[in-house]
C-alpha positions, 0 to 999 in steps of 0.5 A: 507781265510776268517774269518770263515774258519781262525776259523774253522782252530782252531781244538783244539777249535772245538766241536764235538757230545759227547765232554764234555763242559761248558758254557761260562757264563761270555761271555752269561751274558756279552752280552747287550741283555742279560738282555732282554732274557727269565727269565728261560734261564737266571736262566738256565745259571746263574746256569750252572757256573762250570757244565759239559754237554755232547754236540750233534751236531744240524744239522752237516754238513758232516765234522761233524761241527755244529755251534749249539750245543744241550747239553744233558738234556738241553731244549736250544741250543747254539752257539759253541762259547759260549762252552768251551770243557773240555773233547774230546769224541774221547780222552775218547774213546781211553782210 
């Protein structure tokens, strides 16, 4: 099994269309290239601490996986590893 397959095996961490997520702000801001990024993006990330967003897959594969995610009402896309799932859309629908 390769590295990407092992990551995909962590189904609890998988993020799907409609899930509610928060940005991993410390992880994003801690990258060495962060200070060189667009100011409006940095302002958005820094003001998003603790905010919950609904996520949508960006060009999802047939199995539902997408490494790039769109946040509802947000101009930027994010790598799924920079998102923390706080509520599973499927679980909410089952209530």
